[in-house]
MDAnalysis code that builds the backbone (N, CA, C; Angstrom):
import MDAnalysis as mda
import numpy as np

u = mda.Universe.empty(456, n_residues=152, atom_resindex=np.repeat(np.arange(152), 3), trajectory=True)
u.add_TopologyAttr("name", ["N", "CA", "C"] * 152)
u.add_TopologyAttr("resid", np.arange(1, 153))
u.add_TopologyAttr("resname", ["UNK", "UNK", "UNK", "UNK", "UNK", "UNK", "UNK", "UNK", "UNK", "UNK", "UNK", "UNK", "UNK", "UNK", "UNK", "UNK", "UNK", "UNK", "UNK", "UNK", "UNK", "UNK", "UNK", "UNK", "UNK", "UNK", "UNK", "UNK", "UNK", "UNK", "UNK", "UNK", "UNK", "UNK", "UNK", "UNK", "UNK", "UNK", "UNK", "UNK", "UNK", "UNK", "UNK", "UNK", "UNK", "UNK", "UNK", "UNK", "UNK", "UNK", "UNK", "UNK", "UNK", "UNK", "UNK", "UNK", "UNK", "UNK", "UNK", "UNK", "UNK", "UNK", "UNK", "UNK", "UNK", "UNK", "UNK", "UNK", "UNK", "UNK", "UNK", "UNK", "UNK", "UNK", "UNK", "UNK", "UNK", "UNK", "UNK", "UNK", "UNK", "UNK", "UNK", "UNK", "UNK", "UNK", "UNK", "UNK", "UNK", "UNK", "UNK", "UNK", "UNK", "UNK", "UNK", "UNK", "UNK", "UNK", "UNK", "UNK", "UNK", "UNK", "UNK", "UNK", "UNK", "UNK", "UNK", "UNK", "UNK", "UNK", "UNK", "UNK", "UNK", "UNK", "UNK", "UNK", "UNK", "UNK", "UNK", "UNK", "UNK", "UNK", "UNK", "UNK", "UNK", "UNK", "UNK", "UNK", "UNK", "UNK", "UNK", "UNK", "UNK", "UNK", "UNK", "UNK", "UNK", "UNK", "UNK", "UNK", "UNK", "UNK", "UNK", "UNK", "UNK", "UNK", "UNK", "UNK", "UNK", "UNK", "UNK", "UNK"])
u.atoms.positions = np.array([
    [-62.125, 42.502, -3.294],
    [-61.324, 41.298, -3.522],
    [-59.848, 41.668, -3.623],
    [-59.019, 40.787, -3.196],
    [-57.576, 41.015, -3.190],
    [-57.009, 40.745, -4.581],
    [-56.380, 41.754, -5.191],
    [-55.876, 41.634, -6.554],
    [-54.850, 40.530, -6.720],
    [-53.937, 40.392, -5.757],
    [-52.880, 39.400, -5.924],
    [-53.441, 37.980, -5.847],
    [-54.529, 37.812, -5.101],
    [-55.097, 36.469, -4.949],
    [-55.731, 35.969, -6.245],
    [-56.312, 36.862, -7.028],
    [-57.039, 36.386, -8.195],
    [-56.320, 36.730, -9.507],
    [-55.030, 37.057, -9.399],
    [-54.275, 37.340, -10.605],
    [-54.111, 36.059, -11.417],
    [-54.403, 36.145, -12.689],
    [-54.324, 34.974, -13.574],
    [-53.324, 35.272, -14.676],
    [-52.669, 34.216, -15.172],
    [-51.628, 34.417, -16.186],
    [-51.863, 33.546, -17.405],
    [-51.650, 34.170, -18.568],
    [-51.700, 33.459, -19.843],
    [-50.342, 33.554, -20.510],
    [-49.883, 32.444, -21.037],
    [-48.654, 32.406, -21.815],
    [-49.015, 32.700, -23.265],
    [-48.348, 33.690, -23.856],
    [-48.638, 34.106, -25.230],
    [-47.450, 33.735, -26.111],
    [-47.702, 32.914, -27.131],
    [-46.632, 32.421, -28.003],
    [-46.729, 33.094, -29.371],
    [-45.723, 33.878, -29.703],
    [-45.710, 34.594, -30.981],
    [-45.434, 33.641, -32.139],
    [-45.636, 34.126, -33.334],
    [-45.365, 33.342, -34.530],
    [-43.931, 33.494, -34.994],
    [-43.601, 32.832, -36.083],
    [-42.282, 32.953, -36.687],
    [-42.124, 34.368, -37.239],
    [-40.903, 34.869, -37.271],
    [-40.599, 36.227, -37.735],
    [-41.276, 37.268, -36.848],
    [-41.295, 36.998, -35.542],
    [-41.916, 37.869, -34.550],
    [-41.030, 37.918, -33.323],
    [-41.446, 38.661, -32.326],
    [-40.898, 38.600, -30.967],
    [-42.077, 38.750, -30.005],
    [-41.858, 38.427, -28.754],
    [-42.905, 38.610, -27.760],
    [-43.341, 40.059, -27.667],
    [-42.361, 40.966, -27.716],
    [-42.659, 42.405, -27.596],
    [-43.465, 42.909, -28.795],
    [-43.093, 42.489, -29.991],
    [-43.849, 42.904, -31.190],
    [-45.303, 42.448, -31.102],
    [-45.495, 41.202, -30.695],
    [-46.854, 40.671, -30.601],
    [-47.647, 41.410, -29.516],
    [-47.013, 41.673, -28.385],
    [-47.717, 42.381, -27.308],
    [-48.108, 43.786, -27.753],
    [-47.290, 44.416, -28.585],
    [-47.642, 45.728, -29.127],
    [-48.906, 45.669, -29.951],
    [-49.056, 44.583, -30.705],
    [-50.260, 44.416, -31.532],
    [-51.471, 44.038, -30.703],
    [-51.243, 43.531, -29.494],
    [-52.332, 43.076, -28.627],
    [-52.614, 44.063, -27.502],
    [-52.171, 45.303, -27.639],
    [-52.236, 46.258, -26.533],
    [-53.657, 46.449, -25.996],
    [-54.629, 46.585, -26.896],
    [-56.022, 46.769, -26.450],
    [-56.499, 45.572, -25.626],
    [-56.221, 44.374, -26.138],
    [-56.625, 43.160, -25.419],
    [-55.886, 43.059, -24.082],
    [-54.592, 43.382, -24.088],
    [-53.797, 43.306, -22.862],
    [-54.389, 44.210, -21.781],
    [-54.748, 45.450, -22.161],
    [-55.319, 46.395, -21.196],
    [-56.672, 45.908, -20.674],
    [-57.467, 45.370, -21.575],
    [-58.790, 44.883, -21.172],
    [-58.679, 43.699, -20.215],
    [-57.757, 42.781, -20.523],
    [-57.572, 41.617, -19.658],
    [-56.980, 42.020, -18.308],
    [-56.133, 43.043, -18.318],
    [-55.529, 43.511, -17.067],
    [-56.614, 43.965, -16.098],
    [-57.676, 44.594, -16.626],
    [-58.804, 45.012, -15.780],
    [-59.492, 43.811, -15.143],
    [-59.386, 42.667, -15.803],
    [-59.976, 41.426, -15.275],
    [-58.953, 40.627, -14.465],
    [-57.813, 41.268, -14.147],
    [-56.732, 40.613, -13.398],
    [-56.107, 39.441, -14.155],
    [-56.040, 39.564, -15.461],
    [-55.382, 38.543, -16.273],
    [-54.146, 39.166, -16.906],
    [-53.014, 38.563, -16.633],
    [-51.735, 39.059, -17.133],
    [-51.290, 38.221, -18.333],
    [-50.800, 38.895, -19.374],
    [-50.253, 38.205, -20.540],
    [-48.733, 38.219, -20.448],
    [-48.123, 37.066, -20.651],
    [-46.665, 36.938, -20.630],
    [-46.243, 36.377, -21.985],
    [-45.448, 37.161, -22.725],
    [-45.068, 36.771, -24.089],
    [-43.544, 36.638, -24.191],
    [-43.024, 35.446, -23.950],
    [-41.579, 35.251, -24.047],
    [-41.122, 35.261, -25.503],
    [-39.840, 35.510, -25.693],
    [-39.244, 35.428, -27.023],
    [-38.849, 33.993, -27.330],
    [-39.082, 33.581, -28.568],
    [-38.559, 32.292, -29.032],
    [-37.029, 32.351, -28.989],
    [-36.372, 31.204, -28.798],
    [-34.920, 31.217, -28.614],
    [-34.084, 31.213, -29.891],
    [-34.730, 31.166, -31.053],
    [-33.959, 31.016, -32.290],
    [-34.157, 32.203, -33.229],
    [-33.048, 32.697, -33.774],
    [-33.117, 33.781, -34.748],
    [-33.579, 33.249, -36.097],
    [-34.244, 34.113, -36.845],
    [-34.621, 33.812, -38.218],
    [-33.343, 33.700, -39.051],
    [-33.314, 32.707, -39.920],
    [-32.199, 32.593, -40.856],
    [-32.528, 33.464, -42.066],
    [-31.792, 34.577, -42.208],
    [-32.104, 35.532, -43.265],
    [-30.871, 36.358, -43.602],
    [-30.780, 36.773, -44.859],
    [-29.703, 37.666, -45.281],
    [-30.094, 39.130, -45.098],
    [-31.368, 39.372, -44.806],
    [-31.872, 40.730, -44.672],
    [-31.557, 41.276, -43.272],
    [-30.847, 42.398, -43.222],
    [-30.475, 43.018, -41.945],
    [-31.702, 43.340, -41.083],
    [-32.843, 43.678, -41.727],
    [-34.058, 44.044, -40.986],
    [-34.652, 42.854, -40.234],
    [-34.260, 41.635, -40.635],
    [-34.830, 40.434, -40.019],
    [-34.001, 39.905, -38.860],
    [-32.858, 40.505, -38.597],
    [-31.898, 39.932, -37.643],
    [-32.480, 39.797, -36.230],
    [-33.415, 40.677, -35.867],
    [-33.975, 40.627, -34.514],
    [-35.212, 39.737, -34.420],
    [-35.665, 39.209, -35.563],
    [-36.892, 38.411, -35.563],
    [-36.583, 36.965, -35.172],
    [-37.556, 36.349, -34.513],
    [-37.312, 35.049, -33.890],
    [-38.293, 33.991, -34.364],
    [-37.967, 32.750, -34.039],
    [-38.833, 31.608, -34.361],
    [-38.626, 30.529, -33.298],
    [-39.632, 29.660, -33.178],
    [-39.566, 28.574, -32.195],
    [-38.766, 27.396, -32.731],
    [-38.716, 27.256, -34.037],
    [-37.903, 26.229, -34.693],
    [-37.720, 26.601, -36.140],
    [-36.751, 25.947, -36.754],
    [-36.531, 26.042, -38.206],
    [-37.009, 24.722, -38.780],
    [-37.987, 24.788, -39.654],
    [-38.577, 23.546, -40.171],
    [-37.920, 23.123, -41.475],
    [-37.507, 21.876, -41.509],
    [-36.995, 21.237, -42.728],
    [-37.794, 19.956, -42.914],
    [-38.714, 19.967, -43.876],
    [-39.652, 18.850, -44.039],
    [-40.343, 18.597, -42.705],
    [-40.071, 17.455, -42.088],
    [-40.735, 17.146, -40.827],
    [-39.804, 17.265, -39.628],
    [-38.635, 17.861, -39.854],
    [-37.690, 18.113, -38.762],
    [-37.929, 19.525, -38.251],
    [-38.154, 19.653, -36.946],
    [-38.333, 20.964, -36.321],
    [-37.062, 21.262, -35.534],
    [-36.052, 21.804, -36.224],
    [-34.774, 22.069, -35.569],
    [-34.933, 23.201, -34.561],
    [-34.639, 22.902, -33.301],
    [-34.768, 23.887, -32.237],
    [-35.987, 23.676, -31.356],
    [-36.842, 22.731, -31.704],
    [-38.061, 22.500, -30.926],
    [-37.743, 22.084, -29.492],
    [-36.718, 21.249, -29.314],
    [-36.371, 20.783, -27.962],
    [-36.045, 21.968, -27.060],
    [-35.208, 22.894, -27.559],
    [-34.838, 24.063, -26.767],
    [-36.059, 24.923, -26.449],
    [-36.928, 25.093, -27.438],
    [-38.134, 25.901, -27.223],
    [-39.047, 25.282, -26.175],
    [-39.248, 23.969, -26.260],
    [-40.101, 23.283, -25.281],
    [-39.493, 23.389, -23.877],
    [-38.170, 23.206, -23.788],
    [-37.501, 23.300, -22.479],
    [-37.656, 24.692, -21.888],
    [-37.449, 25.710, -22.727],
    [-37.582, 27.100, -22.290],
    [-38.986, 27.362, -21.746],
    [-40.007, 26.934, -22.508],
    [-41.387, 27.213, -22.104],
    [-41.809, 26.394, -20.893],
    [-41.309, 25.174, -20.805],
    [-41.659, 24.348, -19.648],
    [-41.045, 24.929, -18.370],
    [-39.816, 25.431, -18.463],
    [-39.168, 26.069, -17.318],
    [-39.950, 27.315, -16.901],
    [-40.323, 28.134, -17.885],
    [-41.117, 29.337, -17.601],
    [-42.463, 28.959, -16.974],
    [-43.135, 27.981, -17.575],
    [-44.445, 27.532, -17.083],
    [-44.346, 27.093, -15.621],
    [-43.319, 26.314, -15.311],
    [-43.174, 25.761, -13.962],
    [-42.725, 26.806, -12.942],
    [-42.254, 27.958, -13.409],
    [-41.772, 28.994, -12.502],
    [-42.895, 29.946, -12.082],
    [-44.076, 29.770, -12.637],
    [-45.178, 30.672, -12.348],
    [-46.487, 29.889, -12.362],
    [-47.592, 30.599, -12.188],
    [-48.886, 29.910, -12.118],
    [-49.745, 30.271, -13.328],
    [-49.305, 29.814, -14.474],
    [-50.073, 30.028, -15.700],
    [-51.293, 29.111, -15.708],
    [-52.345, 29.557, -16.402],
    [-53.534, 28.707, -16.528],
    [-53.869, 28.382, -17.979],
    [-53.364, 29.190, -18.919],
    [-53.708, 28.956, -20.317],
    [-52.643, 29.487, -21.251],
    [-52.846, 29.186, -22.528],
    [-51.908, 29.586, -23.576],
    [-52.682, 30.186, -24.736],
    [-52.162, 31.276, -25.288],
    [-52.641, 31.802, -26.571],
    [-51.481, 31.659, -27.542],
    [-51.692, 30.956, -28.642],
    [-50.637, 30.766, -29.626],
    [-51.031, 31.325, -30.980],
    [-50.108, 32.053, -31.597],
    [-50.327, 32.651, -32.909],
    [-49.450, 31.965, -33.947],
    [-50.059, 31.476, -35.028],
    [-49.337, 30.908, -36.158],
    [-48.378, 29.809, -35.699],
    [-47.065, 30.013, -35.846],
    [-46.132, 28.985, -35.379],
    [-46.312, 28.755, -33.873],
    [-46.663, 29.806, -33.150],
    [-46.942, 29.666, -31.722],
    [-48.183, 28.824, -31.456],
    [-49.162, 28.867, -32.365],
    [-50.350, 28.012, -32.246],
    [-49.969, 26.552, -32.489],
    [-49.097, 26.338, -33.453],
    [-48.592, 24.981, -33.720],
    [-47.863, 24.458, -32.483],
    [-47.044, 25.312, -31.897],
    [-46.309, 24.948, -30.683],
    [-47.277, 24.669, -29.537],
    [-48.319, 25.478, -29.414],
    [-49.319, 25.270, -28.363],
    [-50.001, 23.912, -28.521],
    [-50.219, 23.489, -29.772],
    [-50.806, 22.165, -30.015],
    [-49.873, 21.062, -29.532],
    [-48.576, 21.221, -29.800],
    [-47.601, 20.222, -29.351],
    [-47.526, 20.197, -27.819],
    [-47.617, 21.378, -27.200],
    [-47.658, 21.455, -25.735],
    [-48.894, 20.725, -25.211],
    [-50.033, 20.909, -25.882],
    [-51.275, 20.236, -25.471],
    [-51.119, 18.721, -25.532],
    [-50.440, 18.231, -26.573],
    [-50.211, 16.787, -26.680],
    [-49.375, 16.284, -25.506],
    [-48.319, 17.031, -25.161],
    [-47.479, 16.652, -24.023],
    [-48.284, 16.666, -22.732],
    [-49.048, 17.729, -22.532],
    [-49.840, 17.867, -21.312],
    [-50.870, 16.737, -21.195],
    [-51.527, 16.422, -22.292],
    [-52.556, 15.380, -22.270],
    [-51.959, 14.022, -21.919],
    [-50.726, 13.783, -22.368],
    [-50.098, 12.489, -22.112],
    [-49.589, 12.370, -20.671],
    [-49.305, 13.508, -20.025],
    [-48.753, 13.493, -18.663],
    [-49.126, 14.800, -17.952],
    [-50.417, 14.970, -17.602],
    [-50.912, 16.261, -17.108],
    [-50.327, 16.695, -15.766],
    [-49.807, 15.758, -14.984],
    [-49.264, 16.123, -13.673],
    [-47.878, 16.743, -13.824],
    [-47.090, 16.225, -14.756],
    [-45.702, 16.670, -14.889],
    [-45.448, 17.614, -16.057],
    [-46.265, 17.546, -17.087],
    [-46.019, 18.357, -18.277],
    [-47.040, 19.491, -18.344],
    [-46.571, 20.719, -18.132],
    [-47.423, 21.910, -18.124],
    [-48.625, 21.722, -17.182],
    [-48.330, 21.420, -15.898],
    [-49.412, 21.182, -14.932],
    [-50.292, 22.427, -14.765],
    [-51.571, 22.192, -14.586],
    [-52.506, 23.295, -14.384],
    [-53.010, 23.928, -15.672],
    [-52.571, 23.419, -16.823],
    [-53.039, 23.958, -18.110],
    [-54.529, 23.678, -18.247],
    [-55.311, 24.758, -18.388],
    [-56.770, 24.611, -18.444],
    [-57.326, 24.799, -19.846],
    [-56.669, 25.631, -20.654],
    [-57.198, 25.891, -21.997],
    [-56.103, 26.471, -22.886],
    [-56.344, 26.346, -24.193],
    [-55.450, 26.924, -25.195],
    [-56.314, 27.631, -26.227],
    [-55.878, 28.810, -26.632],
    [-56.543, 29.546, -27.706],
    [-55.595, 29.547, -28.898],
    [-56.037, 28.989, -30.008],
    [-55.231, 28.911, -31.226],
    [-55.661, 30.035, -32.167],
    [-54.714, 30.853, -32.610],
    [-55.004, 31.933, -33.540],
    [-54.148, 31.736, -34.782],
    [-54.803, 31.627, -35.939],
    [-54.099, 31.431, -37.212],
    [-53.155, 30.237, -37.155],
    [-53.631, 29.164, -36.566],
    [-52.837, 27.938, -36.529],
    [-52.910, 27.208, -37.859],
    [-52.172, 26.125, -37.947],
    [-52.169, 25.348, -39.182],
    [-51.912, 23.879, -38.861],
    [-52.384, 23.030, -39.743],
    [-52.161, 21.588, -39.585],
    [-50.783, 21.252, -40.121],
    [-50.099, 20.375, -39.430],
    [-48.806, 19.885, -39.883],
    [-48.588, 18.529, -39.225],
    [-47.777, 17.682, -39.867],
    [-47.505, 16.377, -39.248],
    [-46.783, 16.553, -37.907],
    [-46.903, 15.547, -37.055],
    [-46.136, 15.537, -35.802],
    [-44.651, 15.510, -36.185],
    [-43.842, 16.369, -35.580],
    [-42.429, 16.432, -35.971],
    [-41.682, 15.127, -35.727],
    [-40.733, 14.845, -36.575],
    [-39.856, 13.696, -36.401],
    [-39.169, 13.806, -35.039],
    [-39.156, 12.706, -34.303],
    [-38.472, 12.677, -33.013],
    [-39.278, 13.248, -31.860],
    [-40.549, 13.568, -32.095],
    [-41.368, 14.171, -31.032],
    [-41.512, 13.239, -29.831],
    [-41.446, 11.932, -30.085],
    [-41.576, 10.974, -28.980],
    [-40.408, 11.087, -27.993],
    [-39.294, 11.684, -28.424],
    [-38.179, 11.904, -27.492],
    [-38.494, 13.073, -26.560],
    [-39.255, 14.039, -27.047],
    [-39.641, 15.198, -26.227],
    [-40.780, 14.810, -25.295],
    [-41.774, 14.113, -25.841],
    [-42.955, 13.687, -25.078],
    [-43.147, 12.191, -25.276],
    [-42.458, 11.384, -24.466],
    [-42.446, 9.927, -24.682],
    [-43.818, 9.267, -24.618],
    [-44.756, 9.853, -23.866],
    [-46.039, 9.175, -23.659],
    [-47.135, 9.568, -24.628],
    [-46.789, 10.428, -25.615],
    [-47.815, 10.869, -26.568],
    [-48.174, 9.720, -27.490],
    [-49.462, 9.369, -27.558],
    [-49.866, 8.335, -28.521],
    [-49.875, 8.937, -29.924],
    [-48.920, 8.526, -30.739],
    [-48.797, 9.110, -32.072],
    [-49.614, 8.280, -33.051],
    [-50.892, 8.605, -33.128],
    [-51.756, 7.920, -34.073],
    [-51.710, 8.664, -35.391],
    [-51.893, 7.950, -36.471],
    [-51.837, 8.555, -37.780],
    [-53.140, 8.237, -38.508],
    [-53.726, 9.243, -39.079],
    [-54.973, 9.050, -39.815],
    [-54.751, 9.527, -41.243],
    [-54.866, 8.604, -42.180],
    [-54.727, 8.970, -43.595],
    [-56.109, 9.072, -44.216],
    [-56.414, 10.220, -44.777],
    [-57.719, 10.414, -45.409],
    [-57.554, 10.568, -46.902],
])
């Protein structure tokens, strides 16, 4: 079989206080195993630096800075990932922690408009994700998402 024909790509979203490279270092065994199956992992860096006074944290990144229900920086992160997604032939997403939360928001966008928003998305793997309310203003990012609310 031709390797280039069956090459598959997964988008890997790191958590807060991480980078794509740090996460890939921790996933080295999985990366090598998937490579044998012609599956490539692509782990971009989040566009926002951690807000910290600690010099050791200066290189660590996050997808947004959360203040209550405001996800400051989410628009830039979504734009970055959508541009990356559309520039290649990804089929799935693995999200860790804040990256899992982001993957859920991507899934909502994709479900509301599967042809235009993250087209070809087949599956998402959530690792150490968490429940959180839909961010304030999310309808501006994904206008067609039905924002239902369930109070239990």
